PAVEX-155959 format. One record per residue (C-alpha): x, y, z; residue number from 1. Coordinates in steps of 0.2 Angstrom, whole numbers. Example, Ala and Ser with C-alpha at 12.3 -4.5 7.8 and 13.67 -1.06 7.14 Angstrom:
x y z pos
62 -22 39 1
68 -5 36 2
// end
This chain:
x y z pos
0 0 0 1
7 17 -5 2
3 34 0 3
-8 47 -10 4
-12 65 -6 5
-31 68 -7 6
-40 84 -13 7
-40 91 5 8
-22 87 8 9
-24 71 18 10
-13 56 16 11
-21 40 11 12
-14 22 10 13
-15 12 -6 14
-13 -7 -4 15
3 -14 -13 16
-4 -22 -29 17
1 -40 -34 18
0 -47 -51 19
-16 -57 -52 20
-7 -73 -56 21
4 -71 -42 22
-10 -67 -29 23
-20 -83 -36 24
-4 -93 -35 25
-1 -88 -17 26
-19 -91 -12 27
-19 -108 -20 28
-2 -114 -13 29
-1 -107 5 30
-18 -98 8 31
-25 -113 19 32
-9 -117 28 33
-12 -114 46 34
4 -120 55 35
15 -106 47 36
12 -88 44 37
17 -85 26 38
15 -68 18 39
24 -56 6 40
31 -39 10 41
34 -25 -3 42
52 -18 -4 43
48 -6 10 44
42 -19 22 45
23 -17 20 46
12 -33 20 47
6 -37 3 48
-2 -55 6 49
-9 -64 20 50
-13 -83 23 51
-24 -93 35 52
-8 -97 46 53
-4 -79 48 54
-22 -74 53 55
-22 -89 66 56
-4 -85 73 57
-5 -66 73 58
-23 -62 75 59
-26 -50 61 60
-39 -52 47 61
-33 -49 30 62
-41 -32 28 63
-33 -26 44 64
-16 -29 40 65
-13 -28 21 66
-3 -11 18 67
3 -10 36 68
22 -10 39 69
27 -27 46 70
36 -19 61 71
19 -19 70 72
23 -38 74 73
38 -33 85 74
39 -27 102 75
42 -8 105 76
59 -10 111 77
64 -20 96 78
56 -7 85 79
65 7 95 80
82 -1 91 81
78 -3 72 82
77 -22 72 83
64 -24 58 84
73 -13 46 85
89 -21 50 86
82 -38 46 87
76 -32 29 88
93 -24 25 89
102 -41 30 90
90 -51 19 91
92 -39 4 92
111 -40 6 93
113 -58 9 94
97 -65 1 95
90 -73 17 96
89 -69 36 97
83 -80 50 98
79 -75 68 99
71 -81 84 100
63 -69 96 101
47 -62 104 102
33 -55 92 103
17 -46 96 104
-1 -52 91 105
-15 -40 87 106
-21 -42 105 107
-4 -36 112 108
1 -54 119 109
18 -60 115 110
24 -76 107 111
40 -84 103 112
43 -85 84 113
55 -93 72 114
56 -81 57 115
64 -83 40 116
64 -68 28 117
69 -71 10 118
73 -57 -3 119
64 -58 -19 120
72 -50 -35 121
62 -40 -48 122
65 -54 -60 123
57 -66 -49 124
39 -72 -52 125
32 -63 -37 126
41 -47 -40 127
53 -37 -29 128
50 -38 -10 129
52 -51 3 130
44 -68 7 131
42 -70 26 132
38 -86 35 133
34 -86 53 134
32 -101 65 135
25 -100 83 136
37 -109 95 137
29 -103 111 138
25 -120 117 139
43 -126 113 140
50 -111 121 141
40 -114 137 142
45 -132 138 143
63 -127 136 144
62 -114 149 145
53 -126 161 146
67 -139 158 147
80 -125 160 148
72 -119 176 149
71 -137 182 150
89 -140 179 151
94 -124 187 152
83 -128 202 153
92 -146 203 154
109 -138 200 155
106 -125 215 156
99 -139 225 157
114 -151 222 158
126 -137 223 159
119 -132 240 160
121 -149 248 161
136 -149 259 162
135 -165 267 163
137 -175 251 164
150 -174 237 165
139 -175 221 166
147 -173 204 167
146 -180 186 168
159 -190 177 169
162 -192 158 170
161 -209 151 171
180 -209 153 172
179 -205 171 173
184 -186 170 174
176 -174 182 175
162 -164 173 176
153 -155 188 177
158 -151 206 178
146 -146 220 179
149 -137 236 180
149 -153 246 181
163 -160 235 182
173 -144 237 183
171 -146 257 184
174 -164 257 185
188 -166 244 186
196 -149 246 187
197 -145 227 188
189 -129 219 189
179 -132 204 190
192 -125 192 191
205 -137 200 192
197 -153 198 193
185 -152 182 194
193 -161 168 195
204 -172 179 196
202 -191 181 197
192 -198 196 198
207 -208 200 199
215 -192 207 200
203 -193 222 201
210 -211 227 202
226 -216 236 203
240 -222 226 204
238 -240 232 205
220 -240 226 206
225 -233 209 207
239 -246 207 208
227 -260 210 209
215 -252 197 210
201 -249 209 211
194 -233 201 212
193 -240 184 213
185 -257 191 214
172 -246 200 215
167 -238 183 216
167 -254 174 217
156 -262 187 218
144 -247 187 219
143 -248 168 220
139 -267 168 221
128 -268 184 222
120 -250 183 223
128 -244 200 224
141 -249 212 225
143 -245 231 226
160 -245 240 227
167 -240 257 228
186 -236 258 229
199 -223 259 230
199 -208 248 231
211 -194 246 232
209 -175 249 233
218 -161 240 234
230 -159 255 235
235 -177 255 236
225 -183 270 237
214 -198 269 238
196 -199 274 239
184 -214 275 240
170 -213 263 241
154 -222 257 242
154 -220 238 243
139 -224 226 244
143 -223 207 245
128 -224 195 246
129 -226 176 247
119 -214 165 248
113 -223 150 249
107 -214 134 250
92 -217 124 251
103 -228 112 252
110 -238 127 253
127 -230 126 254
134 -224 142 255
133 -205 144 256
144 -205 160 257
141 -207 179 258
135 -198 194 259
146 -201 209 260
139 -197 227 261
152 -197 241 262
149 -196 260 263
163 -193 273 264
161 -206 286 265
177 -204 295 266
170 -199 312 267
157 -213 311 268
171 -225 307 269
181 -220 322 270
166 -223 334 271
162 -239 325 272
180 -245 326 273
180 -243 345 274
164 -253 347 275
169 -266 334 276
186 -268 343 277
178 -273 359 278
165 -284 350 279
178 -293 340 280
189 -297 355 281
175 -306 363 282
170 -315 347 283
189 -319 344 284
191 -327 361 285
176 -338 357 286
181 -342 340 287
199 -345 345 288
193 -357 358 289
183 -366 345 290
197 -367 333 291
209 -374 345 292
198 -387 352 293
193 -393 335 294
209 -402 332 295
210 -409 350 296
197 -422 347 297
205 -430 332 298
222 -430 341 299
215 -437 356 300
206 -451 346 301
223 -454 337 302
232 -456 353 303
219 -468 359 304
220 -479 344 305
239 -479 345 306
238 -484 363 307
228 -500 359 308
238 -516 358 309
241 -524 341 310
237 -509 331 311
241 -513 312 312
255 -503 305 313
243 -496 291 314
231 -490 304 315
245 -482 315 316
252 -473 300 317
234 -466 296 318
231 -460 313 319
248 -452 314 320
245 -443 298 321
228 -436 306 322
237 -431 321 323
251 -422 311 324
238 -413 300 325
229 -406 316 326
244 -401 324 327
250 -392 309 328
233 -383 308 329
235 -378 327 330
253 -372 324 331
248 -362 308 332
234 -353 318 333
246 -349 333 334
260 -344 322 335
249 -332 312 336
242 -325 328 337
260 -323 335 338
266 -315 319 339
252 -302 319 340
256 -298 337 341
275 -296 333 342
272 -285 318 343
261 -274 328 344
275 -272 341 345
288 -270 328 346
297 -285 333 347
298 -294 316 348
313 -292 305 349
313 -296 287 350
327 -306 279 351
326 -297 263 352
335 -301 246 353
331 -300 228 354
320 -315 223 355
309 -320 209 356
291 -317 214 357
286 -331 201 358
295 -344 210 359
288 -338 226 360
271 -340 219 361
274 -357 213 362
280 -363 230 363
264 -355 238 364
253 -365 226 365
262 -381 231 366
259 -376 250 367
241 -374 247 368
239 -389 235 369
232 -401 248 370
217 -389 252 371
215 -385 233 372
214 -404 229 373
203 -408 244 374
190 -395 238 375
192 -400 219 376
197 -382 213 377
204 -379 196 378
219 -367 198 379
227 -358 184 380
244 -350 187 381
248 -337 174 382
266 -331 175 383
277 -322 162 384
293 -330 155 385
304 -317 162 386
308 -316 181 387
298 -304 192 388
311 -297 203 389
307 -290 220 390
317 -285 236 391
308 -296 249 392
309 -309 262 393
305 -326 252 394
298 -335 268 395
287 -321 272 396
280 -319 254 397
276 -337 253 398
266 -334 269 399
257 -320 261 400
252 -329 245 401
248 -345 253 402
236 -337 265 403
228 -328 250 404
226 -345 241 405
220 -354 257 406
207 -340 259 407
201 -341 241 408
200 -360 243 409
190 -359 259 410
177 -347 252 411
175 -355 235 412
162 -369 233 413
170 -386 229 414
174 -387 210 415
177 -368 209 416
190 -359 199 417
205 -350 206 418
217 -339 195 419
234 -333 200 420
242 -320 188 421
258 -309 190 422
264 -296 179 423
278 -282 179 424
269 -266 178 425
280 -251 176 426
292 -252 192 427
280 -263 201 428
276 -282 202 429
257 -285 203 430
249 -301 208 431
231 -305 206 432
222 -319 214 433
204 -321 207 434
191 -334 213 435
173 -338 208 436
168 -339 227 437
155 -332 238 438
161 -314 235 439
162 -300 247 440
149 -287 252 441
156 -271 245 442
152 -262 262 443
163 -276 270 444
177 -276 258 445
186 -261 266 446
187 -271 283 447
191 -288 277 448
209 -285 282 449
205 -280 299 450
210 -292 314 451
197 -306 317 452
186 -301 303 453
179 -315 292 454
169 -316 277 455
151 -322 277 456
148 -339 284 457
135 -350 277 458
126 -366 284 459
132 -376 269 460
150 -370 270 461
159 -367 286 462
175 -360 281 463
184 -359 298 464
198 -349 303 465
200 -335 316 466
200 -320 304 467
219 -318 306 468
226 -323 289 469
222 -308 279 470
227 -296 293 471
244 -305 292 472
244 -303 273 473
241 -285 274 474
254 -281 287 475
268 -292 279 476
265 -283 262 477
265 -266 270 478
282 -271 278 479
288 -274 260 480
282 -256 256 481
268 -264 245 482
249 -263 245 483
236 -276 245 484
218 -273 240 485
202 -283 237 486
188 -281 224 487
171 -289 223 488
155 -285 213 489
146 -292 228 490
140 -308 236 491
140 -323 225 492
151 -314 212 493
169 -320 217 494
183 -309 223 495
200 -303 217 496
215 -299 228 497
228 -288 221 498
246 -287 229 499
257 -273 223 500
276 -274 227 501
290 -263 222 502
300 -270 208 503
319 -273 210 504
334 -274 198 505
340 -291 193 506
353 -297 206 507
371 -303 203 508
371 -322 202 509
381 -323 218 510
367 -313 228 511
352 -323 222 512
341 -327 237 513
332 -344 236 514
318 -349 248 515
325 -359 262 516
318 -376 266 517
314 -382 283 518
327 -380 296 519
338 -395 300 520
348 -395 316 521
367 -398 315 522
372 -415 321 523
379 -418 339 524
376 -401 347 525
376 -399 366 526
358 -392 368 527
350 -385 384 528
331 -385 385 529
324 -374 398 530
305 -374 402 531
294 -375 417 532
282 -386 407 533
289 -403 410 534
279 -410 395 535
284 -397 383 536
303 -399 389 537
303 -418 389 538
294 -420 372 539
306 -407 364 540
321 -416 372 541
316 -432 365 542
313 -425 347 543
331 -417 348 544
339 -434 354 545
331 -443 340 546
341 -431 328 547
357 -435 337 548
358 -420 348 549
365 -421 366 550
352 -413 377 551
350 -408 395 552
333 -402 402 553
331 -389 416 554
313 -385 423 555
318 -368 431 556
331 -354 428 557
342 -358 443 558
345 -376 437 559
348 -370 420 560
361 -358 425 561
369 -373 435 562
369 -384 420 563
376 -370 409 564
391 -368 421 565
394 -386 423 566
394 -390 404 567
392 -375 393 568
379 -378 379 569
381 -374 361 570
363 -370 359 571
349 -365 372 572
330 -367 369 573
323 -356 382 574
306 -352 388 575
303 -334 391 576
288 -335 403 577
294 -345 418 578
287 -339 434 579
302 -338 447 580
315 -333 434 581
309 -326 417 582
319 -332 403 583
321 -316 394 584
340 -314 391 585
349 -298 395 586
360 -301 379 587
361 -313 365 588
377 -322 374 589
375 -332 390 590
387 -332 404 591
395 -348 398 592
398 -341 380 593
385 -352 371 594
371 -345 361 595
353 -344 367 596
337 -344 358 597
319 -340 364 598
309 -357 364 599
293 -348 360 600
301 -342 343 601
310 -358 339 602
305 -370 326 603
307 -388 332 604
316 -400 319 605
305 -412 310 606
// end
């Protein structure tokens, strides 16, 4: 619509004229389209056509809008800054202009619109001007705003939680978000931790054992995983935490990442440790009594059979084997308990040398072979061809791995599978012992190495033991500057123990340390046995005499000193806890010049 001057000088509007064919074409093509407002503008921006969609979306009838400038569809602030004219200039310059923003209906209400303006050249069929297509996106905008507001409320809610560390991880385990609780508990500012791997929140022993990656893998396959254990703050201090990691699957099934929720339970653990220590002592006394009484019945029965006249040699040999097995069981139990006590008191000294961990593992498998065979387990020993050198006490390492194998055998149903694998990883030797056993509750896995703690007992499987073996394993490994960890997806899903030891350079041939066999006493020594327990002293004396030793027995300290003065012994097996005169020597050399040994620490010859 153009302007004319009337006879009285007034200004009138004239509607832009379209070629008849063009008008009919538009009416036929888009006239009835109601989902889109599709109309033409003349070169100055005045409305030249109007379809049903424009009438529905904008509210104007055709006669009300034709000839008016299209800026009437824009809010006043947009018109004030010249936005409608700018759009036409950009469309004329580039051929096309698109935009999203607020528009105004006839009734003054606003709606969110997607707009595309296309410039028309004089040579086009429709003539010069612009084609404008508008789509009402108000509902989509409202939905997006609702989602955005919901996400913002959730973000503010999570960020305001200070009792829990709540943050997101990428599928690779990189930190993506960080709330105030995470900042308070872990000590990192958001800018310091975002983009770093979640493993940076774990102690080095857990990282070496692969625990962070294992948790992510388990969460991916199981949906979520819960764990209790030590985590690491920015300042290097450890804290005890309960952790839940949940995988976030996408609509296509691919993992989008993880949400990790951490709770600091350090204070609660301290209280629980005090209560549990008292409870475990009482339970241990009852358990130890049971474990020590169990072997006594078969030993007593064996002695009764041997005491009968005319016992056949085959039967005597069988009952002797029974008695030996039970005595070995009692000795192992008491030796483990004594070792734990001595380690706690700092009284164990390692006899270290550079050894091949592969040979140590082979020896440990041999030591545990009888139990593995008895329970019909299938064992796989996976060792590399090259030696795995570590600086260690070979006897103590055998003790570590044998205890782990016995533990796996006891807590795996008969006919199970146990895998022992060792590898050189950087400057460390890593040994993994996996089983298909009853598994470990993730909440208990962190305390499985504590003294007197046992895995779940079941009516169909009484594993036995006093809860000492794994404590001894951990403390011996720590004496070797190593770490031991356990991982399990839960009850019924097996377990994996990981021992990480510092590696060593290959030794010169003359310094290679081999595992020692059983002690064999030199022949014809003058030995003095001192013990106020007559049965213990006499039985030990008999065993020594059978190996060719010359033995004298004293049942108190005064007699022992008298015998030592009369005939100085070459070796003394001495009880430390005699009532009238304790056996604790003031030095390693007796008054007579002979060597002395505490009987409680001695190993009797076989």
